[in-house]
Every structure is written in C-alpha cells, then in structure tokens.
C-alpha positions as CSV (number, residue, x, y, z in Angstrom):
1,X,414.8,140.5,-26.2
2,X,413.8,142.5,-23.2
3,X,416.7,145.0,-23.8
4,X,416.8,145.1,-27.6
5,X,416.8,148.3,-29.2
6,X,413.5,149.3,-31.0
7,X,413.7,148.4,-34.6
8,X,411.6,149.7,-37.9
9,X,410.8,147.4,-41.0
10,X,411.1,149.2,-44.5
11,X,407.4,149.8,-44.7
12,X,407.7,151.4,-40.9
13,X,410.2,153.9,-42.3
14,X,408.2,154.6,-45.1
15,X,405.1,155.1,-43.0
16,X,407.3,157.2,-40.4
17,X,408.6,159.6,-43.5
18,X,405.4,159.6,-45.0
19,X,406.4,158.1,-48.2
20,X,405.7,155.2,-50.5
21,X,407.3,152.0,-49.7
22,X,409.3,152.0,-53.1
23,X,411.0,155.6,-52.2
24,X,412.7,153.8,-49.1
25,X,414.3,151.4,-51.3
26,X,415.6,154.1,-53.6
27,X,416.8,155.8,-50.6
28,X,419.0,152.8,-49.7
29,X,420.7,152.6,-53.3
30,X,421.4,156.6,-53.5
31,X,423.8,157.3,-50.7
32,X,424.4,160.8,-52.0
33,X,422.2,163.8,-50.6
34,X,422.7,167.2,-51.8
35,X,426.3,166.3,-52.5
36,X,427.2,164.5,-49.7
37,X,427.7,161.0,-49.0
38,X,425.0,159.8,-46.4
39,X,424.6,156.1,-46.6
40,X,421.6,154.5,-45.5
41,X,421.6,152.7,-42.0
42,X,422.6,149.0,-42.1
43,X,419.9,146.6,-41.0
44,X,420.5,145.0,-37.6
45,X,418.6,141.9,-37.9
46,X,416.3,140.1,-39.8
47,X,413.1,138.0,-38.9
48,X,410.8,136.1,-41.1
49,X,412.7,137.3,-44.1
50,X,412.1,140.9,-43.2
51,X,415.1,143.2,-42.6
52,X,415.0,145.5,-39.6
53,X,417.1,149.0,-38.6
54,X,417.5,150.5,-35.3
55,X,414.9,153.2,-34.7
56,X,417.7,155.8,-33.6
57,X,419.9,155.3,-36.5
58,X,416.7,155.9,-38.8
59,X,415.6,159.1,-36.9
60,X,419.1,160.4,-37.1
61,X,419.6,159.7,-40.9
62,X,416.2,161.4,-41.8
63,X,416.8,164.4,-39.8
64,X,420.9,164.6,-41.3
65,X,419.3,164.2,-44.9
66,X,415.8,165.9,-44.8
67,X,414.2,163.3,-46.5
68,X,410.6,162.5,-46.4
69,X,407.5,164.6,-45.5
70,X,407.3,164.3,-41.5
71,X,409.3,167.3,-39.7
72,X,408.1,165.1,-36.4
73,X,409.7,161.8,-37.2
74,X,411.7,161.7,-34.2
75,X,408.2,162.3,-32.4
76,X,406.3,159.7,-34.3
77,X,409.4,156.9,-34.5
78,X,408.5,155.4,-30.9
79,X,404.5,154.6,-32.1
80,X,406.2,152.4,-35.2
81,X,408.5,150.3,-33.0
82,X,406.2,147.6,-32.4
83,X,408.0,144.7,-30.7
84,X,408.3,141.5,-32.4
85,X,406.0,138.4,-31.7
86,X,403.6,140.6,-30.0
87,X,400.1,140.2,-31.0
88,X,397.6,143.1,-31.9
89,X,395.1,141.7,-29.5
90,X,397.7,142.0,-26.8
91,X,398.7,145.3,-27.5
92,X,395.2,146.2,-27.7
93,X,394.7,145.1,-24.2
94,X,397.7,146.9,-22.8
95,X,396.8,150.1,-24.4
96,X,393.1,149.8,-22.8
97,X,394.5,149.5,-19.4
98,X,397.4,152.5,-19.6
99,X,394.0,154.6,-21.3
100,X,391.7,153.7,-18.4
101,X,393.9,154.2,-15.8
102,X,396.4,156.9,-16.8
103,X,399.3,155.1,-15.5
104,X,402.8,154.1,-17.2
105,X,402.8,150.4,-17.2
106,X,406.7,149.9,-18.0
107,X,407.6,149.8,-14.2
108,X,404.7,148.0,-12.9
109,X,404.7,144.5,-11.6
110,X,402.3,142.1,-12.3
111,X,400.5,142.5,-9.3
112,X,400.1,146.0,-9.4
113,X,398.6,145.7,-13.2
114,X,396.1,143.1,-11.8
115,X,395.2,145.7,-9.3
116,X,394.9,148.4,-11.9
117,X,392.7,146.1,-14.0
118,X,390.6,144.9,-11.3
119,X,389.9,148.7,-10.3
120,X,388.4,149.8,-13.8
121,X,387.1,146.4,-14.8
122,X,385.4,144.7,-11.4
123,X,383.0,142.8,-13.5
124,X,385.7,141.3,-15.9
125,X,383.9,142.7,-18.9
126,X,387.0,144.1,-20.4
127,X,390.2,143.1,-19.8
128,X,390.9,141.8,-16.1
129,X,391.2,138.0,-17.2
130,X,393.6,138.9,-20.0
131,X,395.6,141.1,-17.8
132,X,395.7,138.1,-15.2
133,X,396.5,135.5,-17.7
134,X,399.5,137.7,-19.4
135,X,403.0,138.3,-18.6
136,X,404.4,140.6,-21.2
137,X,407.7,141.6,-21.5
138,X,409.0,145.0,-20.5
139,X,409.8,146.2,-24.0
140,X,406.0,145.9,-24.7
141,X,404.7,147.7,-21.9
142,X,407.5,150.5,-23.0
143,X,406.3,150.7,-26.2
144,X,402.6,151.2,-25.1
145,X,403.7,154.0,-22.8
146,X,406.0,155.6,-25.9
147,X,402.9,155.0,-28.1
148,X,400.5,156.8,-26.1
149,X,403.3,159.7,-25.5
150,X,403.7,160.0,-29.3
151,X,399.9,160.1,-30.2
152,X,397.3,162.8,-29.5
153,X,395.3,160.7,-27.2
154,X,394.2,157.0,-26.8
155,X,392.2,157.2,-29.8
156,X,394.9,158.2,-32.4
157,X,397.4,155.7,-30.4
158,X,394.5,152.9,-31.3
159,X,394.5,154.0,-35.1
160,X,398.4,153.6,-35.0
161,X,398.1,150.3,-33.9
162,X,395.5,149.3,-36.3
163,X,397.6,150.5,-39.1
164,X,401.1,149.4,-38.2
165,X,403.3,146.3,-38.2
166,X,400.9,144.4,-35.7
167,X,398.1,144.7,-37.6
168,X,399.7,143.9,-41.1
169,X,400.8,140.8,-39.4
170,X,397.2,139.6,-39.3
171,X,396.8,140.1,-43.2
172,X,393.4,141.2,-42.8
173,X,391.6,144.4,-44.3
174,X,388.8,146.1,-43.5
175,X,386.4,148.2,-45.3
176,X,387.5,151.5,-47.0
177,X,386.6,154.7,-45.7
178,X,384.2,155.2,-48.4
179,X,382.0,151.8,-47.5
180,X,382.4,152.9,-43.9
181,X,380.7,156.5,-44.7
182,X,378.0,154.7,-46.9
183,X,377.2,152.4,-43.9
184,X,377.5,155.0,-41.5
185,X,374.6,157.1,-43.4
186,X,372.4,154.0,-43.8
187,X,372.1,153.6,-40.0
188,X,371.9,156.8,-39.1
189,X,368.9,157.1,-41.3
190,X,367.7,154.1,-39.5
191,X,368.4,155.4,-36.2
192,X,366.8,158.8,-37.1
193,X,363.5,156.9,-38.0
194,X,363.1,155.6,-34.6
195,X,364.3,158.2,-32.6
196,X,365.6,161.9,-33.3
197,X,367.4,161.9,-30.1
198,X,369.4,158.6,-31.0
199,X,369.1,154.9,-30.4
200,X,371.9,152.5,-29.3
201,X,373.8,150.4,-31.8
202,X,374.0,146.6,-31.1
203,X,376.7,144.6,-32.5
204,X,375.7,141.2,-34.1
205,X,378.0,138.5,-35.5
206,X,381.8,138.4,-36.0
207,X,384.1,141.6,-34.8
208,X,384.5,144.5,-36.9
209,X,385.7,147.6,-37.0
210,X,382.5,149.0,-38.9
211,X,381.0,148.9,-35.2
212,X,383.2,151.1,-33.9
213,X,383.2,153.5,-36.4
214,X,379.3,153.4,-36.4
215,X,378.9,153.6,-32.5
216,X,380.4,157.2,-32.3
217,X,376.9,158.5,-33.2
218,X,374.9,156.2,-31.3
219,X,374.0,156.7,-27.5
220,X,375.8,153.4,-26.6
221,X,377.1,150.3,-27.8
222,X,375.5,147.2,-26.8
223,X,377.8,144.3,-27.1
224,X,376.3,141.2,-25.6
225,X,378.1,137.8,-25.0
226,X,381.6,137.1,-23.6
227,X,383.6,135.6,-26.3
228,X,387.0,136.6,-27.0
229,X,386.1,138.8,-30.1
230,X,383.1,140.7,-28.3
231,X,385.6,141.4,-25.6
232,X,388.0,142.9,-27.9
233,X,385.1,145.1,-29.2
234,X,384.8,146.4,-25.8
235,X,388.5,147.0,-25.2
236,X,388.3,149.1,-28.4
237,X,385.3,151.2,-27.5
238,X,386.7,151.8,-24.0
239,X,389.8,153.4,-25.9
240,X,387.8,155.4,-28.1
241,X,385.5,156.7,-25.1
242,X,382.4,154.7,-26.4
243,X,379.9,153.3,-23.5
244,X,379.2,149.9,-23.7
245,X,376.6,147.5,-22.2
246,X,375.4,144.3,-22.5
247,X,371.6,144.7,-23.5
248,X,369.3,147.5,-23.9
249,X,365.8,147.5,-24.8
250,X,363.8,148.8,-28.0
251,X,364.4,151.0,-29.9
252,X,367.7,149.9,-31.6
253,X,369.6,149.6,-34.8
254,X,371.3,145.9,-35.1
255,X,374.6,145.8,-37.2
256,X,375.8,142.7,-38.8
257,X,379.1,142.8,-40.8
258,X,379.2,139.3,-42.5
259,X,382.4,140.4,-44.9
260,X,384.6,137.5,-45.4
261,X,382.5,134.7,-44.0
262,X,381.3,131.7,-45.9
263,X,378.3,132.0,-47.5
264,X,376.1,129.2,-45.9
265,X,377.6,131.1,-42.6
266,X,376.3,134.3,-43.5
267,X,372.8,133.2,-44.5
268,X,372.6,131.5,-40.8
269,X,373.5,134.6,-39.4
270,X,371.2,137.0,-41.3
271,X,368.4,134.3,-40.6
272,X,368.9,134.5,-36.8
273,X,369.0,138.0,-36.9
274,X,365.8,138.7,-38.4
275,X,364.3,136.0,-36.4
276,X,365.2,137.8,-33.5
277,X,364.2,141.4,-34.4
278,X,361.5,142.6,-32.5
279,X,359.1,145.7,-32.4
280,X,361.0,149.2,-32.6
281,X,364.1,147.4,-34.1
282,X,365.9,147.8,-37.4
283,X,369.0,146.0,-38.8
284,X,371.5,146.8,-41.2
285,X,373.7,143.9,-42.9
286,X,376.5,144.0,-44.8
287,X,378.3,141.4,-46.8
288,X,379.3,139.9,-50.2
289,X,376.9,141.0,-53.0
290,X,377.3,137.6,-54.0
291,X,375.1,136.2,-51.2
292,X,372.7,139.2,-50.5
293,X,371.9,140.3,-54.0
294,X,372.8,138.1,-56.7
295,X,371.5,134.5,-58.1
296,X,372.1,131.7,-55.5
297,X,371.6,127.9,-56.3
298,X,370.5,125.0,-54.5
299,X,370.3,125.0,-51.0
300,X,371.6,128.4,-50.7
301,X,369.0,130.0,-52.7
302,X,366.3,128.3,-50.6
303,X,367.8,129.3,-47.3
304,X,367.8,132.7,-48.5
305,X,364.2,132.5,-49.7
306,X,363.2,131.3,-46.4
307,X,364.7,134.3,-44.8
308,X,363.2,136.7,-47.3
309,X,359.5,135.2,-47.1
310,X,359.4,136.7,-43.5
311,X,358.7,140.0,-45.4
312,X,361.6,142.0,-43.2
313,X,363.7,143.3,-46.2
314,X,363.2,146.9,-46.6
315,X,366.0,148.1,-48.5
316,X,368.7,146.2,-50.6
317,X,371.7,147.8,-52.0
318,X,374.3,146.7,-54.3
319,X,378.0,148.7,-53.5
320,X,380.3,149.9,-55.9
321,X,383.4,147.4,-56.1
322,X,386.6,148.3,-54.3
323,X,384.9,149.1,-50.9
324,X,386.6,145.9,-49.3
325,X,390.3,146.3,-49.3
326,X,391.0,142.4,-49.0
327,X,389.1,142.0,-52.4
328,X,388.9,145.0,-54.3
329,X,387.1,143.4,-57.3
330,X,384.3,141.6,-55.0
331,X,381.3,143.9,-54.9
332,X,379.5,144.4,-51.3
333,X,375.9,144.1,-50.5
334,X,373.7,145.9,-48.0
335,X,370.3,145.0,-46.4
336,X,367.8,147.3,-44.1
337,X,365.4,144.9,-42.3
338,X,362.8,145.5,-40.1
339,X,360.0,143.3,-38.5
340,X,357.3,142.2,-40.9
341,X,354.9,144.9,-41.0
342,X,356.3,146.0,-44.7
343,X,354.6,145.1,-48.0
344,X,355.9,142.6,-50.5
345,X,357.9,145.2,-52.3
346,X,361.3,145.7,-50.9
347,X,363.4,148.7,-52.3
348,X,366.4,147.7,-54.1
349,X,369.5,149.9,-55.9
350,X,372.7,149.1,-57.9
351,X,375.1,151.8,-56.6
352,X,377.5,150.6,-58.9
353,X,375.5,152.0,-61.8
354,X,376.3,155.4,-60.4
355,X,379.0,157.7,-60.9
356,X,381.0,159.2,-57.8
357,X,379.7,162.4,-58.5
358,X,376.0,161.1,-58.8
359,X,376.1,159.5,-55.5
360,X,375.0,161.4,-52.8
361,X,374.7,159.8,-49.3
362,X,372.6,162.5,-48.1
363,X,370.1,161.7,-50.7
364,X,370.7,158.0,-50.3
365,X,370.2,158.4,-46.4
366,X,366.6,160.3,-47.4
367,X,365.9,157.6,-49.5
368,X,366.2,154.9,-46.6
369,X,364.1,157.0,-44.5
370,X,361.7,157.4,-46.8
371,X,361.6,153.6,-47.3
372,X,361.1,153.0,-43.9
373,X,358.1,155.3,-43.4
374,X,355.8,153.0,-45.3
375,X,353.5,153.4,-46.9
376,X,355.8,155.5,-49.1
377,X,354.7,159.0,-49.5
378,X,357.9,160.7,-51.5
379,X,359.8,159.8,-54.7
380,X,363.2,158.3,-54.7
381,X,366.2,159.2,-55.9
382,X,368.2,155.8,-55.9
383,X,365.7,153.1,-54.8
384,X,363.3,151.3,-57.1
385,X,360.4,148.7,-55.7
386,X,361.3,144.8,-56.5
387,X,358.3,142.6,-56.1
388,X,359.2,139.9,-53.6
389,X,357.7,136.9,-55.4
390,X,359.7,137.1,-58.2
391,X,362.7,137.4,-56.0
392,X,361.6,134.3,-54.1
393,X,361.4,132.4,-57.4
394,X,364.2,129.6,-58.7
395,X,367.4,131.5,-60.0
396,X,366.1,135.1,-59.2
397,X,368.5,137.9,-57.9
398,X,367.7,140.4,-55.1
399,X,369.2,143.4,-56.9
400,X,369.4,143.4,-60.5
401,X,372.3,144.8,-62.2
402,X,372.0,148.7,-63.1
403,X,368.5,148.9,-61.7
404,X,367.8,152.3,-60.3
405,X,364.8,154.5,-59.3
406,X,362.2,155.3,-62.0
407,X,362.5,158.9,-63.2
408,X,359.2,160.8,-63.6
409,X,358.8,162.6,-67.2
410,X,360.7,165.9,-67.3
411,X,359.3,169.3,-67.3
412,X,362.2,170.7,-68.5
413,X,361.5,170.6,-72.4
414,X,363.0,174.2,-73.0
415,X,366.6,173.2,-71.5
416,X,366.7,169.8,-73.3
417,X,365.7,171.4,-76.7
418,X,368.3,174.4,-75.7
419,X,371.2,172.0,-75.1
420,X,370.9,170.2,-78.4
421,X,370.4,173.2,-80.5
422,X,373.6,174.8,-78.7
423,X,375.6,172.0,-80.2
424,X,374.3,171.7,-83.3
425,X,375.0,175.2,-84.3
426,X,378.8,173.9,-83.9
427,X,378.4,170.8,-85.6
428,X,376.4,172.3,-88.5
429,X,379.3,174.7,-89.1
430,X,381.3,173.8,-92.3
431,X,384.6,172.8,-91.7
432,X,387.3,174.7,-94.0
433,X,389.7,172.3,-95.5
434,X,393.5,172.3,-94.7
435,X,395.9,171.9,-97.1
436,X,399.5,172.4,-97.6
437,X,401.3,172.7,-101.1
438,X,404.7,170.4,-100.9
439,X,407.2,170.8,-103.5
440,X,410.8,169.3,-103.9
441,X,413.5,171.0,-102.2
442,X,417.3,171.6,-103.4
443,X,418.1,168.8,-100.4
444,X,421.1,169.3,-98.5
445,X,424.5,167.5,-97.8
446,X,424.4,167.7,-94.1
447,X,421.5,167.3,-91.8
448,X,421.9,169.3,-88.8
449,X,420.3,168.6,-85.4
450,X,421.0,170.2,-81.9
451,X,419.8,169.4,-78.2
452,X,418.2,171.9,-76.5
453,X,421.0,171.9,-74.1
454,X,423.4,172.8,-76.9
455,X,421.2,175.6,-78.1
456,X,421.1,176.9,-74.2
457,X,424.9,176.8,-74.3
458,X,425.3,178.8,-77.5
459,X,422.7,181.2,-76.0
460,X,419.9,180.8,-78.6
461,X,417.6,179.5,-76.0
462,X,416.7,180.2,-72.3
463,X,414.9,178.2,-69.8
464,X,413.3,179.8,-66.7
465,X,411.6,178.1,-64.1
466,X,407.7,178.3,-63.4
467,X,406.6,179.4,-59.8
468,X,404.6,177.3,-57.3
469,X,401.0,178.9,-57.3
470,X,399.2,178.7,-54.1
471,X,395.6,177.4,-55.1
472,X,394.1,179.7,-52.7
473,X,395.2,182.8,-54.8
474,X,393.1,181.5,-57.9
475,X,390.5,184.2,-58.8
476,X,388.0,183.3,-61.8
477,X,387.3,186.6,-62.7
478,X,391.1,187.6,-63.0
479,X,393.0,188.3,-65.9
480,X,396.7,187.0,-65.4
481,X,396.6,183.5,-66.9
482,X,398.4,180.5,-65.2
483,X,399.6,178.2,-67.8
484,X,400.5,174.5,-67.2
485,X,402.3,172.3,-69.9
486,X,400.4,169.2,-68.3
487,X,397.1,170.6,-68.4
488,X,396.7,172.3,-71.9
489,X,393.1,172.8,-71.6
490,X,392.8,174.4,-68.1
491,X,394.3,177.9,-67.6
492,X,393.9,179.4,-64.1
493,X,393.7,182.8,-63.5
494,X,395.0,185.4,-60.9
495,X,393.9,188.8,-60.0
496,X,396.4,191.2,-61.6
497,X,397.4,193.2,-58.2
498,X,397.7,189.5,-56.5
499,X,399.8,188.3,-59.1
500,X,402.3,191.6,-58.8
501,X,402.2,191.6,-55.0
502,X,402.4,187.8,-54.3
503,X,404.5,186.9,-57.4
504,X,406.6,190.0,-58.2
505,X,409.8,187.5,-59.0
506,X,408.0,185.2,-61.2
507,X,408.9,184.7,-64.5
508,X,406.3,185.5,-67.2
509,X,406.0,184.6,-70.6
510,X,406.8,186.7,-73.9
511,X,404.7,186.1,-77.0
512,X,406.1,182.7,-78.7
513,X,407.2,181.2,-75.5
514,X,407.0,177.5,-75.3
515,X,405.5,176.2,-71.9
516,X,406.7,172.6,-71.2
517,X,407.1,169.8,-68.8
518,X,409.2,166.9,-68.4
519,X,406.9,164.5,-66.2
520,X,404.9,162.2,-66.3
521,X,405.7,162.6,-69.9
522,X,407.1,165.3,-72.2
523,X,404.4,167.8,-72.8
524,X,404.5,171.5,-74.6
525,X,402.2,174.4,-75.7
526,X,402.9,177.8,-77.3
527,X,401.8,180.8,-75.5
528,X,401.0,183.2,-78.2
529,X,399.7,186.2,-76.2
530,X,402.7,186.4,-73.3
531,X,402.3,187.9,-70.1
532,X,401.1,184.7,-68.2
533,X,402.6,183.2,-65.2
534,X,403.6,179.1,-65.2
535,X,402.8,177.1,-62.5
536,X,405.8,174.6,-61.6
537,X,406.9,172.1,-62.4
538,X,406.1,173.3,-65.9
539,X,409.0,175.8,-67.4
540,X,409.2,178.4,-69.9
541,X,411.4,177.8,-73.0
542,X,412.3,181.1,-74.7
543,X,413.7,180.7,-78.5
544,X,415.6,183.4,-80.2
545,X,415.5,184.0,-83.8
546,X,418.9,182.7,-84.2
547,X,418.1,179.0,-82.9
548,X,417.2,177.6,-86.3
549,X,413.9,176.6,-85.0
550,X,410.5,178.1,-84.2
551,X,408.4,177.7,-81.2
552,X,405.5,175.5,-82.5
553,X,407.8,173.3,-84.0
554,X,409.6,172.9,-81.0
555,X,406.3,172.2,-79.2
556,X,405.2,169.8,-81.7
557,X,408.3,167.8,-81.5
558,X,408.3,167.4,-77.6
559,X,404.5,166.3,-77.7
560,X,405.7,163.8,-79.9
561,X,408.4,162.5,-77.9
562,X,408.2,158.9,-76.0
563,X,405.7,158.7,-73.2
564,X,408.6,158.5,-70.6
565,X,410.1,161.2,-68.7
566,X,413.6,162.5,-69.8
567,X,415.4,165.4,-69.2
568,X,415.0,168.3,-71.6
569,X,418.6,169.2,-72.3
570,X,418.8,165.9,-74.4
571,X,415.8,166.7,-76.8
572,X,417.1,167.2,-80.2
573,X,415.4,169.2,-82.8
574,X,416.2,170.1,-86.5
575,X,418.4,173.3,-87.4
576,X,416.7,175.2,-90.3
577,X,417.2,178.0,-92.7
578,X,415.5,181.2,-91.5
579,X,413.2,181.1,-94.7
580,X,412.1,177.4,-93.7
581,X,411.7,178.6,-90.1
582,X,408.9,180.9,-91.1
583,X,407.3,178.9,-93.6
584,X,407.1,175.7,-91.3
585,X,405.8,178.0,-88.4
586,X,403.2,179.3,-90.7
587,X,401.9,175.7,-91.6
588,X,402.3,174.7,-87.8
589,X,400.1,177.2,-86.7
590,X,397.7,176.5,-89.4
591,X,397.5,172.9,-88.6
592,X,396.9,173.8,-85.0
593,X,394.0,176.0,-85.7
594,X,392.5,173.3,-87.9
595,X,393.0,170.7,-85.1
596,X,391.3,173.1,-82.6
597,X,388.3,173.3,-84.7
598,X,388.1,169.5,-85.5
599,X,388.2,169.2,-81.7
600,X,385.6,171.6,-81.2
601,X,383.5,169.8,-83.5
602,X,384.3,166.6,-81.8
603,X,383.5,167.8,-78.2
604,X,380.0,169.4,-79.6
605,X,379.2,165.8,-81.3
606,X,379.7,164.1,-77.9
607,X,377.6,166.7,-76.2
608,X,375.0,166.5,-79.0
609,X,374.7,162.7,-78.6
610,X,374.5,162.9,-74.9
611,X,371.8,165.4,-74.8
612,X,370.0,163.6,-77.5
613,X,369.7,160.6,-75.5
614,X,368.6,162.3,-72.3
615,X,366.1,164.5,-74.1
616,X,364.5,161.6,-75.8
617,X,364.6,159.4,-72.5
618,X,363.2,162.2,-70.5
619,X,360.4,162.6,-73.1
620,X,361.1,166.2,-73.9
621,X,362.5,166.2,-77.5
622,X,361.8,164.2,-80.8
623,X,364.1,164.4,-83.5
624,X,364.5,164.8,-87.0
625,X,367.7,164.1,-88.9
626,X,368.8,166.6,-91.7
627,X,371.4,165.4,-94.0
628,X,373.3,167.9,-96.4
629,X,373.7,166.6,-99.9
C-alpha cells in the first residue's frame, strides 16, 4: 500500500467539485458532456464497501468536462486523498509536527522525526510520545506534506482534516456554527465581566471542538491533565497557534461540553465543576436540555437538585433544536455558574421560543453580563428570574418551555392604534362581487390543442431568455422593473441609466408578455405594463394575435400544471376562436383583479389579528367589535 496511487471516494469527489453527493452519481450515469462522450473514470478498488477512484483520473476528468464549481480542483485534490486505515488522531499528530517544525516529513527517518518532536516538545506535553510510538507509512507522511501545500496554512489544513474522510469515519458530529457562535457569545460575556482585557479559558471534561473555537479570543487555553484526549486538544491548539498551559490562576472561564454523554456522567461532571469553582471563576456548561433544563426523576433529579442547592447557577438557557449535528431533533441546554454569592433566583430563557430574527447574540451577551452583575440593575430582553425553591422540588424543570423575559407595558400606544386602524381601512372596504355569465355555446366537433413548441415552430409565439442580474446593481429607487416568475410578489428595480449601460443586450418585456419559469415548478405571470427586465432562469413568452390563446389564459394554465419541473415546449394549450380569446382574456383579467382584492383583504386581516393581539397584550389598546347588519 505504500506505493499505491492516491484515491478519492465519491464523497471526496463531491467535496472536491463543491457539489452535493448525488450530483456525482448523476455524472457517472451521463457520460455525454456538451455533445462529447467523456465517461466517468472507473473505480480502481473498493474498501469496506466503498468505491475508490484514482485521484489523477478524477482531476483530469473534471478539467476535461468543466464540471463542478471548483476551478482549482487540481490544487485541492491532494488534501482529500486521505490514506486508508489511518486514524484522524494520527493524522493530526503528524500535521502538528509538520506545522511546528516547518519540515517536510515524507523523506525523514524515524530517528529524525523523533529528534524533531523532541525539539518542539521537550517536556512531552503535546506529541513526543506519539511520535516515538508510531511508524507511519510513507504515503501517510506524503499526504501530510501535500495537505499543507494545498492549504492556506496549518489552520486550514486542520479544518480540511476535520471535515474529510478520516473524520467521517469516526461517525461523530459536533455543534453547528450557530451553536458555536451562541456559546462563544456567552463565554465572551463571562470573560468581559471578569476582566475587559481578557482571561484564560480552562478546558474541563471530555474533548470538544467547542473549546478550540472559544479559545481564539482568550488570552491562552488551559488544558490540565495528560490523557490522550487532552493531548489531542493541545496538538490541535498548537496547529491553530493557540498557546496552551497546564494551569492558570483566577480569574478565568471554565468550559465543560458534556454533549453525547450519559445523564449520570453529565451530572457528575457538572457537580465536580461547581464544587471546584473558586472566587473569580465562572463556568459555562453545555449539554442536553433533557438533563440541564427539563424534568428529571429519581436519583438523577436528586443529584441535580443537590448541585443546584449550592446557589451557583446564574443563567440557564434552552437552545433551539438543530444545533447538534448528530441529533438535530435534540435540544441543548446551557448553564452559566459562579461561586455561591448569587441569590436564589437564577435567570432562565427558552431561546427556542424566539424566531431567528428575534435572537440577537449581542443582546443575549448583554443579558448574561447583566445577570452576572448582581444585584440586577437593568431589564432583560431574554432572561427571566426563576425562583430556586420550585426548581428543587420534585418533578420540577429548570427552564420552563417558552419562558422569556417579562415585557414592560408599552408607551407606544399611538403606534399600536395606528397599525390596527390602518388594517381596518382595508378590511372594512366592501368587496365587489365577481360574476360571469355563462351560456351554452354551439359546440365544436374537434377540440384543438397545441403545445407551446408547436406554436413556436409556427411562429405564433417567441421565447426570449431572461438575464442574470447582479444583486449589487439593484436600486430600490429605480424605475426599471426586474421580474421573476418564481417570486411573483417581489419586484426588484434598476436605475434606468444602469439598466441601459449594464444590460443593453437584455431582452425587455412588451405589454402582455408572459414571464415564466420551468423550475422548481412551472410558474407564470403576465406583465401588463412592459419595459421590464426578466431575471434568469425566468423567460419571456411573447404571444402573437394568431396564436389562438391569450397571455392570461396561458399564464393560468402554466400555474395549474403539476408541481414538477417539465420542459416548456411540452406544455399544451387550447386553440380558440378570436372572439372567444378576447372574451376569455377579459374574464381572466377580471378574475385576477378579484383575486388580488381578496388577497389584499386576507393580508390585511392577518396583519389586523397580529396587531390586535400585540396591542392588547401590551396594554396599549382596548377593542370594540362592530358588526355590519
């Protein structure tokens, strides 16, 4: 295996081409590319039921076909060719040695590598014993050299390892970026409370990537102990140029990530952490909400209550679901703890009760800072006091579902009244009835239908492509509309001078043109004004008077097709007499106007319901319902 050519799996190829995994499978089934027969390379071997492909064959195929979204695939490919049967920890060890020494490892001997390790780690805190005990294959060391060459420094090389094949083989998934950002905001608030100049971050408990993510803004990272997991944290920190020490005096912030651990072990870890907290030390704990926030029973409930009786809990949060990749339906909880100088009223919040737009990490950090500054001297946006005695009672919860800060009565009475009155101006308008008189027709022996492809061949319709519009050119004050069939309600605008200068070759609509799209589902709208640009992938359908069908009828037919993407040439429309075309168009325009009026009333009613609830809940308005007899 030492001399085997580097290989890629199908997932590696997807990562290299920056596409989704199913796209690669589709490429294998479709060998024709731009009219040429360019078959996908054949696999060279299989390991563990997984096909592998020669790296050079894949890079050559991507260059020949132009497929994928990575113009630098030839440069990135070496970083994805992870050798088989090599663990992630071993790869991290050799990456750390290469990063710390700046030496290429492929041509070194075991004695030379040990000498290099001893030079950068004389006290054996990081990697010396691992280097002494390991006898890597040459292909492993060559991969590390290639990985560093293909990366923008050791930090990115480590990121590639943690997202690549060796990490996937472990089957473990860490927190999402949103979760890391949230924990980061809370930890930074704790550090700011202790010392605006920064404090050390102390790792506690099992290894977690969260520690390294938070250590970036700390003065240094404290990793006490000498277990294999802790040594691995030191190696990853060294690769990221984060200084690590074995101990540090207060003030400091202690971080415990107990995600994925059994409930009993989590409670033991938290209890030990709280007992070890000293003056000037704060602790941030993240773990399953089922253990930190929800109801427990039996011995586990008594164990948690014993920990909480120390009055060390300052803040308890339930996080939104989906923040742990390994169990996206499981909610996480977060505690902030300090020595027992706080009152018997910890502050709690269920962040899952807030929408993504309502959740501001800056305001959350301010709430945490305010909570630590006891006695409280400010109002909170998210946090709400929760008496400790009820929490300690049997079958109690730490963070009740949906709990949020108490809101003060509003002083914006006029705004609430104005919102309600604005909505009622629409809902109080009478809706004019819409009626159509239908009579018996003479009938026809033959019902004629044609596809749009046939009408195009006859010259009765034209299809013009839309244009790709740069979002940076959008001008809300512009007068040139940019239409899209996939977003019928939204109209972007361009300045007329920009439209003429930047999109001089772009097709514009005429009054009565149909703007349509095939994907993700057939949709269409009629531009009654004309002069608009059309954003691709939407297209323009221009219908002549000889087509036997009108634009509003065509748009209505397209909008009622199956919710599956199909080619526009296959869409069938009825062919009508000229008189019937005019009558049908008139009726469809009236129906569209009636539908618009109804939607306007429905939208106003929804706004009115929301405004009434908000206004009454804020104590700003009182309501009297008037019914029309």
